[in-house]
TORMAR-800311 format. One record per atom (N, C-alpha, C, O): y, x, z; residue in one letter. Coordinates in steps of 0.001 Angstrom, whole numbers, plus 524288, in hexadecimal, padded with zeros to 5 digits. Layout:
BEGIN
YXZA;...
This chain:
BEGIN
8441581F1E80D8DM;83E6B81FF580CDEM;83BF881B2380A66M;83CC2816BF80C31M;8390681C078064FS;83653817A9803CBS;83087818698045BS;82E6F81C7F802EAS;82DD5814668067EF;8283A814D7806C4F;825A48119C8028CF;820DB811AA80213F;8289A80EE07FF8FA;8265280BA57FB67A;825C880EEE7F67EA;829058124F7F565A;821AA80DE57F394W;820F08108C7EE84W;8222B80CAE7EA35W;81FE7808727EA06W;825D480E227E6A7A;8271580AA67E24FA;824E480D037DD51A;8240A811BC7DCFFA;823FD809B47D970T;8216C80B807D4ACT;823B9809077CFD5T;82628804E37D021T;822F780B907CB4ER;82472809157C669R;81FBA808B87C2DAR;81BDD80B7F7C38ER;82016805367BEF9L;81B9D804187BB9DL;81A3D808BD7B82AL;81DA780B817B637L;81534809847B776A;8135380D387B38BA;8103D80A1C7AF8DA;80D65806807B0F6A;810C280B747AAA8R;80E8E808537A673R;8098B80AAF7A44BR;8089D80F637A4A6R;8064C807367A202G;801FA808F179ECBG;7FD1D80AA27A19EG;7F9C380D1B79F36G;7FC828096F7A6A9L;7F7DA80B227A97DL;7F351807797A87EL;7F40D802BB7A841L;7EEB0809927A7EAT;7E9EC8067D7A77AT;7E679807CA7AC1FT;7E78380B9A7AEDCT;7E252804AC7AD1EP;7DEEC805CB7B190P;7DC6380B2A7B157P;7DADC80D3C7B567P;7DBE180D867ACA2T;7DA11812E57AC54T;7DED6816627AC49T;7E177816D37A849T;7E005818E47B0B6C;7E50B81B887B12EC;7E454821147B319C;7E0418226A7B546C;7E847824507B24BR;7E841829B37B410R;7EA17829DB7B9B6R;7EDFB827657BB18R;7E75182CB77BCEBT;7E89F82CD37C274T;7ECA48310C7C398T;7ED62834AB7C085T;7EF3C830837C81AH;7F2C4834777CA1EH;7EFA0839547CB6DH;7EAFF838E87CCA9H;7F1FF83DEC7CB33R;7EF09842B87CBDFR;7EC7E8431E7D13BR;7E88A845CC7D1C7R;7EEA38408A7D533S;7EC60840DA7DA67S;7E88183C797DB73S;7E66F83C147DFC5S;7E77D8392A7D78ES;7E402834B87D855S;7DE5E8364F7D77AS;7DD2F839937D426S;7DAE0833F17DA8CV;7D558834DB7D9D4V;7D2C9830257D743V;7CDFF82FC17D71DV;7D5F182C987D543L;7D3D8827DB7D2F2L;7D1B7828EF7CD7DL;7D3B082C597CABDL;7CDBD8260E7CBF0V;7CB8D826907C6B6V;7CCF4821CF7C388V;7CDBD81D957C5B0V;7CD48822717BE60K;7CEAD81DFD7BB2DK;7CA0281A617BA88K;7C58E81C2B7BA49K;7CB03815567BA41H;7C6EA811867B988H;7C95480C6B7B7C2H;7CDF580B6B7B89AH;7C61F809377B54BT;7C7FD8041E7B37DT;7C4167FFDE7B4CBT;7C3E77FBD67B22CT;7C0E3800C27B8EDH;7BCDF7FCF67BA21H;7BF2F7F8137BCA0H;7C39D7F8127BE81H;7BC247F4067BC96R;7BDC87EF0C7BEC8R;7BEEC7EF947C493R;7BBEB7F2007C772R;7C34E7ED4B7C653G;7C4977ED417CBDAG;7C72F7F2367CDB0G;7C7B37F3027D267G;7C8D97F5947CA27S;7CB457FA727CBC7S;7D0487FB4E7C8C3S;7D12D7F8E87C4B2S;7D3977FECF7CAD4S;7D8917FFBC7C845S;7DABD804FE7C9BDS;7D8F28076F7CD7AS;7DE9C806C57C6CFC;7E14780B967C833C;7E72380A947C87AC;7E92A807157C5DEC;7E9D580DAC7CBA9V;7EF5C80CC87CCA9V;7F242811EC7CC3EV;7F09B815C97CE95V;7F680812157C95BR;7F9B2816BE7C8F5R;7FEDC815A27CBAAR;80182811DA7CA55R;80055818DE7CF73C;804AA8178F7D2F4C;808D981BBF7D323C;807C28205D7D256C;80DAE81A177D434A;8120081D9A7D546A;8165881A7C7D7B9A;815BC815D17D8B2A;81ACA81D067D8C1S;81ECB81A1A7DB95S;8244181BED7DA32S;82519820547D873S;827EB818667DB08R;82D79819957DAADR;8305E815457DD78R;82E1F811347DEB7R;83560816287DE74D;838A9812217E0B4D;83BA880F717DC58D;83D66811F87D8A4D;83C4080A497DCC9A;83F1F8075E7D8D7A;841BE802BC7DB59A;83F8E8003F7DED5A;84662801957D998G;849087FD047DB9BG;846ED7F81A7D924G;844C57F83E7D4D8G;847897F3C17DBD5G;845B57EED27D9C1G;847E47EA637DCEDG;849DE7EB407E13AG;847987E5AB7DAF1P;849C97E13E7DDBAP;846BD7DFF67E29AP;841FC7E0A97E2BDP;8495F7DE1E7E692R;846D27DC7B7EB66R;844257D7457EA79R;845EC7D4137E75AR;83FD67D6797ED3DD;83D287D1787ECE0D;83C477CF1F7F23ED;839017CBA67F2DAD;83F307D0FC7F634D;83E677CF127FB80D;842AD7CB4D7FD33D;842F07C9CC801C2D;846057C9C97F989G;84A1A7C6157FADAG;84EFC7C8927FD09G;852C77C5D57FE25G;84EFD7CDBD7FDB2N;8538C7D06D7FFC8N;856307D38B7FB7AN;854517D7B97FA02N;85A6C7D1977F97ED;85D487D44B7F563D;862027D6DD7F7D8D;8663C7D4957F80CD;861427DBAB7F9BAD;8658E7DE587FC5FD;868A37E1D17F8A9D;86C2E7E49B7FA57D;867527E1AE7F39AG;86A3F7E4A67EFC7G;869337EA787EFE6G;86BF17ED677ED40G;865627EC447F2D7D;864597F1CE7F35DD;85EF37F3037F133D;85B727F4897F41ED;85E437F2597EC1DE;859217F2CE7E9B7E;8573C7F86D7E952E;852B37F94F7E7FFE;85A917FC427EA6FK;858D9801AD7EA0BK;8548E802F27EDFBK;851D2806DA7ED61K;853F17FFBA7F1F6H;84FEF800AB7F5EAH;84ACE7FDDF7F4C1H;847007FE887F79FH;84AAA7FAC37F096I;846067F7BA7EF5DI;8420C7FB247EC85I;843637FDE17E8CDI;83D327FAF77EE45K;838F27FDD37EBC8K;835E47FA117E84DK;834B47F5AD7E9DCK;834A87FBCF7E3ACR;832167F8807DFD1R;82CEB7FAF27DE27R;82CA37FFA77DD36R;828D97F7C47DDCBY;823A97F9A97DC71Y;821D87F6FA7D76BY;8216C7F2307D73DY;820C67FA0C7D35AE;81F097F7E47CE5FE;819C67FA5D7CD05E;819627FF217CC8BE;815C47F7297CC69L;810857F91A7CB78L;80E467F6BC7C67DL;80F027F2197C56FL;80B947F9E37C379N;809007F81A7BEBEN;803277F8DE7BF77N;8016E7FD3E7C078N;8000E7F4B77BEF9A;7FA867F5187C049A;7F70B7F2EC7BC04A;7F8507EEFD7B98FA;7F2A47F5837BB25T;7EE767F3897B7CET;7E94F7F4A77BA88T;7E9137F80A7BDEFT;7E5337F1DF7B919G;7E0357F2F37BB8CG;7DC0E7EF1B7B9DDG;7DD247EB4A7B727G;7D7477F02A7BB82V;7D2DD7ECB47BA90V;7D0B97EB457BFE9V;7CE087EE657C262V;7D1EC7E6897C1B3G;7D0367E4DD7C6CEG;7D3337E75E7CB3AG;7D1F77E66D7CFC7G;7D7127EA837CA0AG;7DA4F7ED2C7CDECG;7DFB07EE147CBBBG;7E16C7EB147C865G;7E2617F20E7CD71T;7E79F7F31A7CB87T;7E86E7F8D57CA48T;7E6187FC417CCB9T;7EBBC7F9D67C67DT;7ED797FF157C545T;7F3647FF197C5A9T;7F5F87FC5D7C2A9T;7F593801FF7C92AT;7FB2D801E87CA1AT;7FD86807327C8E4T;7FB9880B317CAC1T;801A0807477C5D2T;803FE80C317C433T;8099D80C8A7C611T;80C92808C67C59DT;80B198110B7C82CT;8108C8121F7C97DT;81207817547C718T;80F308194F7C3C2T;81657819937C8AET;818A481DB97C58AT;81703823437C6B5T;81838826BB7C39AT;81455824537CB00R;81300829C17CC3AR;80D5B82B227CB09R;80BB182F847CC1CR;80A6B827907C8DFG;80532828C97C71CG;800F48289F7CB36G;7FC9182A407CA1BG;8020A826BB7CFE4H;7FDEA826267D3C7H;7FA2A821D77D214H;7FBC781DF67CFBDH;7F52D8228D7D343V;7F13681ED37D19BV;7EE7781C897D659V;7ECAD81F617D9CAV;7EE27817547D67DV;7EB46814917DA8BV;7E79A810C57D7D6V;7E92580E297D41BV;7E2D18106F7D9A6R;7DF0C80CDA7D752R;7DCD1809377DB6AR;7DC0B80AB67DFEAR;7DBCD804717D9CDT;7D92A800B57DD2DT;7D3F57FF2A7DAC2T;7D3327FF8C7D606T;7D06A7FD6C7DE13D;7CB437FBCB7DC4ED;7C9777F74C7DFC2D;7CC367F5B97E361D;7C4F37F54D7DEA4L;7C2A17F1167E1B0L;7BD277F2A47E362L;7BABE7F5F87E0E3L;7BB207F0537E78DP;7B5AB7F14F7E906P;7B1FF7EFA77E4A2P;7B35F7EC687E15EP;7AD5D7F1E57E497K;7A99A7F0BD7E076K;7A8347EAF87E043K;7A7617E8D07DC0BK;7A7ED7E8747E4D2K;7A6737E2EF7E4DFK;7AAA77DF757E27EK;7A9B57DAE07E15EK;7AF527E1AD7E1BAM;7B3937DEBF7DF4BM;7B4857E0727D9B3M;7B86A7DEF17D752M;7B0E97E3A37D78CG;7B1547E53A7D21BG;7B3B87EA857D13DG;7B4537EC297CCC3G;7B5217ED507D572G;7B7557F2877D4E4G;7B3337F6B67D586G;7AE8B7F5917D5E4G;7B4F77FB9D7D5A5K;7B175800017D67FK;7B25B8029D7DBC2K;7AFA68065C7DD17K;7B617800B17DEBFD;7B73E802B37E3F4D;7B887808877E3D9D;7B6E880B7A7E749D;7BB7880A237DFD9E;7BCF580F9D7DF5CE;7C257810C07E1A4E;7C3BC815467E27AE;7C55880CA47E2A2H;7CAAC80D4D7E495H;7CBD28090A7E892H;7C8D18054E7E8F8H;7D00F809797EB86P;7D140805887EF80P;7D24D800307ED21P;7D3F37FFB87E8A2P;7D14D7FC2D7F043Q;7D2CA7F6E37EEC9Q;7D8AD7F6497EF6BQ;7DB117F92E7F26DQ;7DB147F28F7ECA1P;7E0B77F1C87ED23P;7E2837F0D07F2BEP;7E6997F2CE7F44EP;7DF8F7EDCD7F5CEV;7E12B7ECCA7FB33V;7E0F87F1C77FE6EV;7E4317F281801EDV;7DD437F5347FD55E;7DD117FA348001EE;7E1DF7FD817FED9E;7E3EB8004180238E;7E3A57FD347F9F9L;7E8707FFFA7F89AL;7ED337FD837FB2BL;7F0F78003B7FC6BL;7ED0F7F8637FBF6L;7F1567F5C47FEABL;7F1D97F7D58043BL;7F62A7F8F780606L;7ED747F852806F5V;7ED987FA6780C46V;7EF148002E80C36V;7F1C48020880FBFV;7ED588030680838S;7EEF68087B807A5S;7F4D9808E2806EFS;7F75580C74808FBS;7F7128052E80402A;7FCBF8051D80348A;7FF89804338087AA;80394806928098BA;7FD5A800C480BABL;7FF977FFE4810E0L;7FF8D804E881408L;8037C8064E8166CL;7FB28807A081411I;7FABB80C7C8170AI;7FE908108F814F6I;8014D81317817FFI;7FEC28113180FD0G;802548150880D90G;80802813D080EB7G;80B1B8175480FCAG;8095E80ECC80E7DC;80EC180D3580F83C;8101B80DFB81541C;8146E80FAA81680C;80C7880CC7818C2E;80D7980D9781E4FE;80E088136381F94E;81155814D8822C2E;80ADB816B381D25Q;80B4C81C4D81E0AQ;810AA81E4C81C46Q;8134C8212081F22Q;8123B81CC781789A;8174881E8F81583A;81BC481C87818D6A;81F7D81F60819E8A;81B6B817A081A76T;81F888155081DA3T;81FC1817E0822FCT;823FD818F9824FAT;81B36818D782553A;81B0F81B5682A75A;81D5F820D282A42A;81FFB8227B82DF1A;81C6D823A5825FDA;81EA5828E682575A;82498828A782568A;8273182BEE827C7A;826C2824C1822B2F;82C69824148229BF;82E7682290827FAF;8324C824C5829DBF;82BE581ECE82A69V;82DA081CF382F85V;82D998215F83382V;8314E821FA83682V;829658247A8338AA;828EF828BA83755A;82D7082C9B836CFA;82F5C82EA683AB6A;82F1A82D9C83204R;8336F8314383132R;8389982F168332FR;83C1B8320C8349FR;8390F829EA83344Q;83DFA8277C834CDQ;83E348262683A9DQ;8425D824CC83C9CQ;839D08268283D54M;839C98253F842DDM;83D028292A845FCM;83D8182DB284475M;83F2D8276984A55K;8425E82AB284DB7K;83FE982AFA8531CK;83FC58270F855E4K;83DF382F9B854A9P;83D5E8345A8517BP;8392A833B084D54P;835D58303C84DA9P;839688370E84974R;835C2836C88451ER;830278377984701R;82F1783AC884A54R;82C8D83455844DDM;82705834DC84622M;82488838C684264M;8253B8386E83DA5M;821A083C7E84495A;81F1F8408A84165A;819FA83E7183F3DA;815C58403E840B9A;81A5983AA883BC1L;815BC8381B83995L;8134283B7783560L;815D183CFC83199L;80E3783CA083612K;80B4683F6E83212K;808C483BA582E41K;808A983CA08298CK;806C28375683045G;8043C8337382CF7G;8018E82F5683042G;801FB82F5B8350DG;7FECD82BD182DB2L;7FBED827B683061L;7F66B8274882E22L;7F57D8288D82997L;7F2D78257D83159T;7ED988242F82F9FT;7ECEF81E4A8300ET;7EDDD81C0383430T;7EB5481BD782BC5F;7EAE58162482B9BF;7E52A8148182B47F;7E21C816CF8285DF;7E3C48109182E41E;7DE9580E2C82DEBE;7DF6B8084782DBBE;7E01D805C4831C6E;7DF578061682900Y;7E0B3800A082833Y;7DC0E7FD8D8261BY;7D8BB7FF9E82350Y;7DBEC7F89A82786V;7D81C7F4EB82565V;7DB107F00E823A4V;7DDDD7EDA6826B9V;7DA6F7EEA281EB6A;7DCF27E9ED81CA2A;7D8D57E5AD81BF5A;7D4547E6CC81AB3A;7DA657E0CD81CCDT;7D6BC7DC7081C41T;7D91D7D837818CBT;7DDDE7D78881894T;7D5B37D56F8161DR;7D7417D0CD81335R;7D29A7CD22812DBR;7CE1F7CED281353R;7D3A27C8348120BD;7CF867C45081143D;7CE9D7C3E180B64D;7D2027C2038088BD;7CA0A7C59880993E;7C90E7C5E7803F1E;7C9177C09980144E;7C9867C0527FC7CE;7C8A37BC6080446R;7C8CB7B734801D4R;7CE087B62B7FF39R;7CE5F7B3047FB9BR;7D2227B8D18010CG;7D73D7B8187FEA5G;7D7687B9CE7F8FEG;7DA8D7B7CF7F5F3G;7D4117BD797F78CA;7D3F67BF747F22EA;7CF707BD607EEFEA;7CFC77BD2A7EA33A;7CB297BBD17F190T;7C6677BAA27EE9AT;7C4A27B4F27EEE9T;7C0B67B3887EC85T;7C7717B1AC7F1CDS;7C5A57AC417F24DS;7C6017A95E7ED11S;7C9807AA657E9ECS;7C2727A5D67EC33L;7C2327A2AC7E776L;7C20F79CE57E8EFL;7C09579B8A7ED4EL;7C3977997B7E54BP;7C56079A867DFEBP;7CAEC79CB47DFD6P;7CDC679C4A7E3B0P;7CC6F79F057DB72L;7D1837A1827DB09L;7D61179DB47DB8DL;7DA4C79F307DD4AL;7D537798D27DA0ED;7D988795117DA39D;7DA127926C7DF92D;7DD4E78EED7E03DD;7D6E9794167E35BA;7D749791E77E8A2A;7DA6B7959D7EC19A;7DA4879A597EB41A;7DD37793967EFF2P;7E01E796FE7F389P;7DC6079AB27F663P;7D806799327F7C6P;7DE1679F787F73AT;7DAD57A3227FA27T;7DAD17A19C7FFEFT;7DED579FE4801F2T;7D6687A234802A4P;7D61B7A09E8081AP;7D93F7A40E80BC4P;7DAB07A26181009P;7DA527A8E280A1DV;7DD4E7AC9D80D44V;7E0C97AFC58099CV;7DFB57AFF6804EDV;7E4E47B23D80B8CP;7E8267B58B8082FP;7E50D7BA2B80611P;7E1727BC158089CP;7E67D7BBF080168A;7E3D67C0647FF07A;7E5D27C59A80118A;7E37A7C9A980007A;7EA047C58E803F7R;7EC6D7CA67805ECR;7E9247CCF280A35R;7E55B7CAB180C24R;7EAB87D1BC80BA4L;7E8827D43481041L;7E9D67D0FB81511L;7EDF47CE8481553L;7E6567D105818DAL;7E75C7CE6A81DC7L;7E9D77D21E821B4L;7ED957D0B582460L;7E7C07D6DB8220CS;7E9B57DA80825F8S;7E8917E01C82473S;7E5197E13882150S;7EB9A7E39F826C7V;7EA7A7E939826A8V;7EACC7EB1482C46V;7EEE67EAAE82EC0V;7E6807ED1882E46T;7E64F7EEE8833A7T;7E4A77F49F833C8T;7E27C7F6A382FFDT;7E5AE7F7388382DG;7E3FD7FCA3838A8G;7E7967FFD983BFEG;7EA857FDC683F30G;7E75D804FC83B3ET;7EA7A8089F83E53T;7ED5580C7E83ACAT;7EB7B80DE483694T;7F1DE80E2783CA4A;7F4D38125A83A24A;7F5CA8167E83E58A;7F89C8158B8421FA;7F37381B0683DA8T;7F3CE81F3184188T;7F7F38232083FDCT;7F7BC8254783B91T;7FBB88240684351V;800148278684239V;7FE8982D268436CV;7FC6782E4184797V;7FF9B830B183FC9H;7FEA1836478408EH;803D68392A8405CH;806DE8388583CAFH;804D483C518444EL;809B683F38844B1L;808FA844D8842DDL;804A2846E8842D5L;80D46847408415CV;80D3084CBB83FD3V;80B418500684468V;80CD684F37848DFV;807D9853B58433EE;805A58570484757E;809ED859D484A5AE;80D7785C1984806E;8099B859AC84F86G;80D6D85C42852D9G;811F7858DA85470G;8152485A6F857AFG;8125B8542585233S;816A3850A3853A1S;8156984DD6858BAS;810EB84DB685A6FS;8195D84BA085B1EQ;818B0848DF86006Q;815CB843BB85F30Q;8169C8412285B3AQ;8126A84238862DFP;80FC483D2986270P;813B7838BB86261P;817F08392D864A4P;812588347685FCAE;815C082FE985F81E;813B382B9E86321E;80EFA82AF6863C2E;8174B828BB8657BS;815DB8247F868FES;813F581FCA865E5S;814D881F6086130S;8115381C3E868A5A;80F8E8176586632A;8142D8144386431A;813C78119D86032A;818908148D866F4E;81D3F811AE8654CE;81F4D813C78601FE;82102810C485CC9E;81F26818DF85F72R;8210981B2B85A8BR;81D46819F68560AR;81EFF818FA851A9R;8184181A0785711I;8147E8189685309I;8155C812EC8516CI;8150B811A384CCCI;8167580F8785538D;8176380A0D853F3D;81C7980965850EFD;81CE7805FF84D8FD;8205280CA98522AE;8253480C8784F2AE;8243480E028497DE;8265980B9D845EAE;820EE811FA848AEL;81F73813888435AL;81CB280F0C84098L;81DCF80DEC83C0EL;8191B80C7F84351R;8163D8082384105R;819DC803BA83F70R;8199A801D483B07R;81D3E8021584303R;8209F7FD9C841F4R;824487FEA883D66R;825027FB4983A0BR;826948034A83D41A;82A288048F838FDA;8274580503833CAA;829528037982FB8A;822818071E833ECT;81F608079982F23T;81DD78024082D11T;81E638013382868T;81BEE7FEE18307EE;81A547F9B182EC7E;81EF17F68682CBFE;81E5B7F36482925E;823857F75582F0CA;828227F46E82D55A;82A177F64082804A;82C8B7F33982534A;829097FB3982690R;82B417FD7F821D9R;827587FE6481D73R;828E57FFC08191CR;822587FDA881E7BC;81E5B7FE9C81A7CC;81E397FA1881694C;81CF27F5B78181AC;81F7F7FAFF8119DP;81F8E7F6BC80DC4P;81A497F41780D04P;81A127EF5180C74P;816087F71480CFFV;810EF7F4B380C2CV;80F637F16C810E0V;80D5B7ED1C8103EV;8104F7F36781593A;80F187F05C81A41A;812317EB4F81A60A;810147E73281BB2A;817297EB9681902N;81A657E6E4818F4N;818977E307814D1N;818B77DE4E815B5N;816EA7E4F781054T;814FC7E18980C35T;810117DEB280DF4T;80F7A7DA0580D01T;80C8C7E1848107FL;807B27DF198124FL;808B77DAFF81680L;806997D6B081640L;80BE67DC4F81A4BT;80CE77D88781E7DT;80FD87D3C881C78T;80EFB7CF7081E58T;813557D48C818A6A;816167D01C81661A;812527CC778138AA;813597C7CC81309A;80DF47CE9F811B1G;809FF7CB8180F0AG;806007C91C812B3G;802467C69F810F5G;806C37C9DA817C9G;803487C76881B92G;7FEEE7CAD681D9FG;7FB8E7C8F38207BG;7FEE87CFD581C3EV;7FADD7D36281E26V;7FC377D526823B1V;800A87D6AA824C0V;7F86C7D4F482730R;7F9467D6A782C93R;7F8187DC7C82CF9R;7F3BF7DE3282BD6R;7FC027DF8682E9AL;7FB4B7E52282F79L;7FAC57E6058354AL;7FE637E4EC83842L;7F64A7E800836F2D;7F53F7E90083C6AD;7F38C7EEAF83CEFD;7EEE57EFDE83D36D;7F7617F22883D10I;7F6657F7C483CFFI;7F8157FA2184238I;7FC6F7F9338440BI;7F4AD7FD1E8448CS;7F5DC7FFD184973S;7F7758056E84844S;7F4698086284600S;7FC32806ED849C7W;7FE1580C3E8490CW;7FD4580F4A84E1EW;7FE4E80D5385262W;7FB708140584D93R;7FA7B8173A85240R;7FB8281CF485129R;7FAE782037854A4R;
């Protein structure tokens, strides 16, 4: 089971782009906004974690091509479109999510996909229908906006924390699950979720209550 999405480069995209048929996004080229065209595939690639075990067939590779005005336009192979924007006070039109909001969305999506895999592998199998997430991410804006530019930032520019709850929903008619089993689902999901691991490796504190 692979929960990672891999992508290959698509050429020739401009900020005015054609959307995927299921997208509700509109084309625009205003300052502080961007559009993203997305898709996925699996591809082998060299390891960069210092572990050369000679088994590169398991390595997932992500290749993104981006253009934008004050934001990013990212294209992958299946034609999905994602757009980012900025609040009006930062020069955007606030028509699409900010990049950090998409980062937290990626965490939620990755945890959902990972939890679905974990639930199927649990013994006995957990009849997981889905999860409801309520997350709040925080950062100190001085890390990105402090001046002058040639001076060290007073705080890191990264996220500080992601806190909230993840509520487990079971298939209707299935047996209730104990708190111990819910915690087993949580621990295995957090250990295997690539986005969660990337964030924690970067110093982000994840404080999520599963119930």
